[in-house]
C-alpha positions in Angstrom: 74.4 47.3 -104.2 76.6 45.2 -106.4 77.3 41.9 -104.7 79.9 39.3 -105.4 79.7 35.7 -104.6 81.9 36.3 -101.6 79.3 38.8 -100.3 76.5 36.2 -100.5 76.2 34.2 -97.3 76.9 30.6 -97.9 73.5 29.4 -97.0 71.9 31.6 -99.7 74.1 30.6 -102.6 72.0 28.8 -105.2 73.1 26.3 -107.7 71.2 26.3 -111.0 68.2 24.1 -111.1 66.6 22.1 -114.0 62.9 21.8 -113.3 61.8 19.5 -116.0 59.2 17.6 -113.9 55.5 18.1 -113.6 52.6 16.3 -111.9 50.1 14.4 -114.0 47.5 11.9 -112.8 49.3 11.2 -109.5 52.8 10.8 -110.9 55.8 13.1 -111.1 56.7 12.9 -114.8 59.7 14.2 -116.7 59.3 16.7 -119.5 61.6 16.1 -122.5 60.5 19.0 -124.5 61.7 22.7 -124.7 62.6 24.6 -121.6 62.7 28.3 -120.6 65.8 29.8 -118.9 65.1 31.4 -115.5 67.1 34.4 -114.4 67.0 36.6 -111.2 67.4 40.3 -111.6 69.8 40.1 -108.6 73.2 40.7 -110.2 76.2 38.5 -109.7 79.5 38.4 -111.7 80.1 36.1 -114.6 83.4 34.3 -115.3 84.9 37.6 -116.6 83.7 39.5 -113.5 81.0 41.4 -115.3 77.8 41.9 -113.3 74.5 40.7 -114.7 71.3 38.8 -114.0 71.9 35.6 -112.2 71.1 32.3 -114.0 68.8 30.2 -111.8 68.1 27.3 -114.1 65.5 26.2 -116.5 61.8 25.2 -116.4 59.6 23.2 -118.7 57.9 25.1 -121.5 54.9 22.7 -121.8 52.5 22.7 -124.7 48.9 22.2 -125.7 49.2 18.5 -125.8 50.3 18.5 -122.1 47.5 20.8 -121.2 44.9 18.5 -122.8 46.4 15.5 -120.9 46.0 17.4 -117.7 42.3 18.2 -118.4 41.6 14.6 -119.3 43.2 13.6 -116.0 41.1 16.1 -114.0 37.9 15.1 -115.8 38.6 11.4 -115.1 39.3 12.1 -111.4 36.1 14.1 -110.9 34.1 11.7 -113.1 31.0 13.9 -113.2 31.0 14.0 -109.4 31.3 10.2 -109.0 35.1 10.1 -108.6 36.9 8.9 -105.6 37.8 12.4 -104.4 34.5 14.3 -104.7 32.6 11.4 -103.0 35.2 10.8 -100.3 34.4 11.4 -96.7 35.5 14.8 -95.5 37.6 13.4 -92.8 39.6 11.3 -95.4 40.1 14.4 -97.6 41.4 16.1 -94.5 43.9 13.3 -93.9 45.3 13.8 -97.4 45.7 17.5 -96.8 47.4 16.9 -93.5 49.8 14.5 -95.2 50.6 17.2 -97.8 51.2 19.9 -95.2 53.6 17.6 -93.3 55.6 16.9 -96.4 55.6 20.6 -97.4 57.1 21.7 -94.1 60.2 19.6 -94.8 60.9 21.8 -97.9 60.9 25.1 -96.1 64.5 26.1 -96.6 64.5 25.2 -100.3 61.3 27.1 -101.0 62.4 30.2 -99.0 65.8 30.4 -100.8 64.1 30.2 -104.2 61.5 32.9 -103.1 64.4 35.2 -102.4 66.2 34.7 -105.6 63.3 34.4 -108.0 61.3 37.5 -106.9 63.7 39.4 -104.7 61.6 39.1 -101.5 63.8 39.6 -98.4 64.6 36.6 -96.2 62.3 37.4 -93.3 59.3 38.0 -95.6 60.1 34.9 -97.6 60.1 32.9 -94.4 56.9 34.6 -93.3 55.2 33.7 -96.7 56.1 30.1 -96.3 55.0 29.9 -92.6 51.8 31.8 -93.2 51.0 29.4 -96.1 51.4 26.4 -93.8 49.3 28.1 -91.2 46.7 28.8 -93.8 46.5 25.1 -94.7 46.0 24.0 -91.1 43.4 26.8 -90.6 41.6 25.7 -93.7 41.5 22.1 -92.3 39.9 23.4 -89.1 37.4 25.5 -91.0 36.6 22.5 -93.2 35.9 20.5 -90.0 33.7 23.2 -88.8 31.7 23.2 -92.0 31.3 19.5 -91.8 30.2 19.7 -88.1 27.5 22.2 -89.0 26.2 19.9 -91.7 26.2 16.8 -89.5 22.5 17.1 -88.6 19.0 17.0 -90.1 16.7 19.9 -90.2 12.9 19.7 -90.3 10.7 22.4 -91.7 7.1 22.2 -93.0 7.2 18.4 -92.9 10.4 18.1 -94.9 13.7 16.8 -93.5 16.9 18.2 -95.0 20.5 17.2 -94.7 22.5 20.2 -96.0 26.2 20.1 -96.7 28.6 21.7 -99.2 29.7 19.9 -102.3 32.4 20.4 -104.9 31.9 22.4 -108.1 34.0 20.4 -110.5 37.3 21.1 -112.1 39.3 24.2 -111.1 42.1 26.0 -113.0 44.3 27.8 -110.5 46.6 30.6 -111.6 48.5 32.6 -108.9 50.5 35.8 -108.9 54.2 36.3 -109.0 54.4 38.6 -105.9 53.1 35.9 -103.6 53.7 32.9 -105.7 53.3 30.5 -102.8 50.8 32.1 -100.3 48.2 33.6 -102.7 48.4 30.7 -105.1 47.7 28.3 -102.3 44.9 30.5 -101.0 43.2 29.4 -104.1 44.5 25.9 -104.5 44.1 24.5 -101.0 40.4 25.3 -100.4 39.6 24.2 -104.0 41.2 20.8 -103.3 39.8 20.2 -99.8 36.2 20.8 -100.9 36.4 17.9 -103.3 37.2 19.6 -106.6 39.9 18.4 -108.9 42.5 21.0 -109.9 45.0 22.0 -112.6 47.6 24.4 -111.2 50.0 26.5 -113.3 52.6 28.6 -111.4 53.0 32.3 -112.1 55.6 33.7 -114.6 58.0 34.4 -111.7 58.4 32.3 -108.6 58.1 29.1 -110.6 61.1 27.1 -109.5 60.0 27.2 -105.9 57.1 24.9 -106.8 59.6 22.1 -107.8 60.4 20.9 -104.2 56.6 20.4 -103.6 55.8 18.3 -106.7 56.4 15.0 -104.9 54.1 16.0 -102.1 51.3 16.9 -104.5 51.7 13.6 -106.4 51.7 11.4 -103.3 49.3 13.1 -101.0 46.2 13.0 -103.1 44.5 10.5 -105.4 45.3 10.4 -109.1 44.2 13.5 -111.0 43.2 15.6 -108.0 46.2 17.9 -108.5 47.9 18.3 -111.9 50.8 20.7 -112.0 51.9 22.2 -115.4 54.6 24.7 -116.3 54.7 27.0 -119.3 53.3 30.1 -120.8 49.6 30.9 -120.2 48.8 31.0 -123.9 50.3 27.6 -124.4 48.9 25.8 -121.3 46.0 27.7 -119.8 44.3 28.8 -123.1 43.7 25.2 -124.4 42.4 24.1 -121.0 39.8 26.9 -121.0 38.9 26.2 -124.6 38.1 22.6 -123.7 35.0 23.8 -121.8 35.7 21.4 -118.9 36.7 24.1 -116.4 34.0 24.8 -113.9 35.9 27.4 -111.8 38.6 29.9 -113.0 40.6 30.8 -109.9 43.1 33.6 -110.7 45.0 36.3 -108.8 46.5 38.7 -111.2 45.4 41.2 -113.8 41.9 41.7 -115.1 43.1 41.5 -118.7 44.2 37.9 -118.1 41.0 37.0 -116.4 38.9 38.5 -119.3 41.0 36.8 -122.0 40.6 33.4 -120.3 36.9 33.8 -119.7 36.4 34.6 -123.4 38.0 31.3 -124.4 35.4 29.3 -122.4 32.6 28.0 -124.7 30.1 28.1 -121.8 30.8 31.2 -119.8 27.4 31.1 -118.1 28.6 27.9 -116.4 32.0 29.3 -115.4 32.4 30.3 -111.8 35.0 33.0 -111.1 37.2 33.4 -108.1 39.4 36.4 -108.9 41.7 38.8 -107.0 42.6 41.6 -109.4 44.0 45.1 -109.4 43.6 47.8 -106.8 44.4 51.5 -106.4 44.1 51.6 -102.6 44.3 55.2 -101.3 45.6 56.5 -98.0 43.7 59.5 -96.6 45.6 61.6 -94.0 43.2 63.8 -92.1 44.1 67.0 -90.1 43.8 65.1 -86.8 46.1 62.3 -87.9 48.9 61.2 -85.6 51.7 62.1 -88.0 54.3 59.8 -86.6 52.0 56.8 -87.0 50.7 58.0 -90.4 54.2 58.3 -91.8 55.3 54.9 -90.5 52.2 53.1 -91.8 52.3 54.9 -95.1 56.0 53.9 -95.6 55.0 50.3 -95.0 51.9 50.6 -97.0 53.5 52.1 -100.1 56.8 50.3 -100.1 56.7 47.0 -98.4 58.1 44.6 -101.0 58.7 47.6 -103.2 55.0 48.3 -103.4 54.4 45.1 -105.4 51.2 44.1 -103.6 47.6 44.5 -104.6 47.0 45.8 -101.1 49.7 48.4 -101.3 48.8 52.1 -100.8 49.1 53.4 -104.3 48.0 57.0 -103.8 48.1 59.3 -100.8 45.6 62.1 -100.1 46.9 64.6 -97.6 44.9 67.4 -96.1 46.4 70.8 -96.8 46.4 71.7 -93.1 49.1 69.1 -92.4 50.5 68.6 -95.9 53.8 70.3 -95.3 54.5 68.5 -92.0 53.5 65.1 -93.4 55.4 65.4 -96.7 58.5 66.6 -94.9 58.5 63.7 -92.6 57.4 61.2 -95.2 60.0 62.1 -97.8 62.7 62.1 -95.2 61.6 58.6 -94.2 61.6 57.4 -97.8 65.1 58.7 -98.5 66.4 57.0 -95.4 65.4 53.6 -96.7 68.2 51.3 -97.7 68.3 49.2 -100.9 69.9 45.8 -100.4 69.9 42.2 -101.1 67.1 39.9 -99.9 69.4 38.3 -97.3 70.1 41.7 -95.8 66.4 42.1 -95.0 66.0 45.6 -96.3 62.6 47.0 -97.1 63.8 47.7 -100.7 65.2 44.9 -102.8 65.9 44.4 -106.6 62.7 44.4 -108.7 62.0 40.9 -110.1 60.7 42.1 -113.5 63.5 43.4 -115.7 61.3 45.9 -117.5 59.8 47.4 -114.3 62.4 50.2 -113.7 61.7 51.5 -117.2 57.9 51.3 -116.6 58.2 53.2 -113.3 60.4 55.8 -115.1 57.7 56.2 -117.8 55.2 57.0 -115.1 57.5 59.5 -113.4 58.4 61.2 -116.8 54.7 61.5 -117.7 53.9 63.1 -114.3 56.8 65.5 -114.5 55.7 66.6 -118.0 52.2 67.3 -116.6 53.3 69.4 -113.7 54.3 67.1 -110.8 57.6 67.2 -109.1 59.8 64.6 -107.4 59.8 66.0 -103.8 62.3 63.5 -102.2 66.0 63.9 -102.9 66.7 60.4 -104.0 63.5 59.8 -106.0 64.1 58.2 -109.4 67.7 57.2 -108.8 68.3 54.3 -111.3 70.2 51.1 -111.4 69.8 48.2 -113.8 67.4 46.4 -111.5 65.9 49.1 -109.4 64.5 52.6 -109.3 64.5 54.4 -106.0 61.0 55.4 -104.8 59.9 58.8 -106.1 57.3 60.8 -104.2 55.4 62.7 -106.8 53.4 65.9 -106.0 51.0 67.4 -107.0 49.4 64.6 -108.9 46.4 65.3 -111.2 43.9 63.2 -113.1 45.7 63.9 -116.3 48.6 61.8 -115.2 49.0 58.1 -115.9 50.1 57.5 -112.3 46.7 58.7 -111.1 44.9 56.0 -113.0 47.3 53.0 -113.3 48.1 50.5 -110.6 51.8 51.1 -110.6 52.8 47.9 -108.7 56.2 49.3 -107.9 58.2 52.0 -106.0 56.6 55.3 -107.0 54.2 57.2 -104.7 51.7 59.8 -106.1 50.3 62.4 -103.6 47.3 64.7 -103.9 46.2 67.3 -101.4 42.7 68.2 -100.5 40.7 70.7 -98.3 37.3 69.1 -98.8 37.0 65.4 -98.0 34.7 65.1 -101.0 37.7 65.2 -103.3 39.2 61.8 -102.3 35.6 60.4 -101.9 34.7 61.4 -105.4 37.9 60.1 -106.8 37.2 56.7 -105.1 33.6 56.6 -106.3 34.8 57.2 -109.9 37.6 54.7 -109.7 37.4 51.4 -111.4 38.7 49.8 -108.2 37.3 49.2 -104.8 39.5 47.0 -102.6 40.6 48.9 -99.5 41.4 52.3 -98.0 43.5 53.5 -95.1 42.2 56.5 -93.1 44.5 58.3 -90.6 42.8 60.5 -88.0 42.0 60.7 -84.3 38.7 62.5 -84.1 35.8 60.1 -83.8 33.3 62.7 -84.8 35.2 63.3 -88.0 35.8 59.6 -88.8 32.4 58.1 -88.1 30.5 59.6 -91.1 33.5 59.1 -93.3 33.7 55.4 -92.5 29.9 55.1 -93.2 30.6 56.2 -96.7 33.9 54.4 -97.3 32.5 51.0 -96.5 30.2 51.3 -99.5 33.2 52.3 -101.8 35.6 49.6 -100.8 35.5 46.3 -98.8 37.9 47.0 -96.0 38.5 50.3 -94.2 41.8 50.3 -92.3 41.8 52.8 -89.4 45.3 54.3 -88.7 47.0 51.3 -90.4 48.2 50.3 -93.8 46.0 48.2 -96.1 46.7 44.5 -95.9 45.2 41.1 -96.6 45.5 39.4 -93.2 44.6 38.0 -90.9 43.5 35.2 -93.2 40.4 34.6 -91.2 39.0 38.0 -92.3 37.3 38.4 -95.7 39.5 39.4 -98.6 37.6 40.8 -101.6 36.9 43.9 -103.5 34.3 45.9 -105.4 34.1 46.7 -109.1 37.3 45.6 -111.0 39.2 44.5 -107.9 37.8 41.1 -107.2 35.1 38.5 -107.8 34.2 36.2 -104.9 35.7 36.4 -101.4 38.8 34.7 -100.0 39.5 34.0 -96.4 39.9 30.7 -94.6 36.1 30.4 -94.2 34.9 32.3 -97.3 37.3 30.5 -99.7 35.7 27.2 -98.8 32.3 28.6 -99.7 33.7 30.1 -103.0 34.9 26.7 -104.1 31.8 24.8 -103.2 28.0 24.8 -103.4 25.2 24.0 -101.0 23.7 20.7 -101.8 21.3 18.6 -99.7 19.1 15.6 -99.3 15.4 16.3 -98.8 12.8 13.8 -97.6 9.3 14.0 -96.5 9.0 13.4 -92.8 7.3 10.0 -92.8 8.0 6.6 -91.3 9.4 5.1 -94.6 11.9 7.9 -95.1 12.9 7.9 -91.4 13.6 4.2 -91.6 15.8 4.6 -94.8 17.8 7.4 -93.3 18.3 5.6 -90.0 19.5 2.5 -91.8 22.0 4.6 -93.9 23.3 6.3 -90.7 23.5 3.1 -88.7 25.3 1.1 -91.4 27.4 4.1 -92.6 26.4 3.4 -96.1 26.8 6.9 -97.4 29.7 9.3 -97.3 27.3 12.3 -97.7 24.5 11.2 -95.3 26.4 11.1 -92.1 26.1 12.8 -88.7 29.7 11.9 -87.7 31.4 14.8 -85.8 35.0 15.4 -86.8 37.2 16.4 -83.9 
């Protein structure tokens, strides 16, 4: 796994990029201040032939002054709810979003290539992330139309007529994760925009260059100030924005420590709405009746897809003692058969995008070994400068770090059990509650278990790995795993609030409302049906 330039297919060779542009008040502007160099952990040779991280370019390291400019732009565009965007007809906001999506599609190859180099995601999954994001935009548009159709009527109860719709919340700060820097970031940004909010968007620490090809589309598809895009460290950019007190919604997918730190900066936390996707420690439970072939296949995908760098990854396996030996024999063999390769080779395992991650994974392994676990697969823990081969650790106990921490990388802890109460008690005591995967074939055994699990997590996956999609299904979590719900439908609700016109059902009010509808004098009071 030591490529040379000759080994890289021509279409994937990347010339260094200088991303010194950003979006402010409807314009793509040039940043003339300091920049940060961007490297990929994918190793290529330098002029002397020595292998090392690949230089990808540089990105703006913006400052507090830039952040405050962005917040002023967002405040002006929202204008206390009186701005062009929050008062615009829904069908016109939809036209702007359709324009953005059409422009975005033209940048597919550029964004996909940068996804591969910046975070090491394989080519197929990078294409899938882009295409899924475009589909998400169009699905959001259709869901927005459906919301508007349902609101295009008047209700009458107890002599009061009501015209109920959904309105924007205000100004949204969007911060996405590095592992899905396009899809999950846009799962926050797109619904926030289309519901009439104004937004400030700062890309994740990795996967930042890939936003560059989309800046022009952001600037030209929406009115001034609706989308402001900044680059830089969170402390330099996001912190002063939160301190300003102008943010109405913090939308973040990442770590709870970041969410807490940003909340604490807001002077009016009681007014701050949160849309958060945070950590998870999703378990896989393999019951005695499990179809072993399916369980092994799904657990391989669940634990190691994108090297386990997903909040929805299976991060601990509970295997019943009756089938432990069979399962672990087949599972460890399947893990050791995996190939480590470059993103363009479309292997399941690729270089880790964070340079410190191999050392971190090694520290978890060392801690577990010191406390009685063993690496039970032959290749577990093999090291290179940018990767550590998945280690299957067994038996794992509560005294080990790997039991508690969300490893977000290629190491797989395993516990065995005889009584199902063991994994259930562990889940009940856990700080997390996103998803679980259950593998079994006996309905009589599964039914009461599912009844309990649905109250511990928010999604129970039967005989399949945990996952986010389809995007039409709710994506959320209990306890420290999430705040609010994301899906095509639910995200629109999360970034809006029910608001309505109420009028006593009398001749005067009927006449006024009929005049408004007939003359189309209001963008809110309308019964137009968007096709």
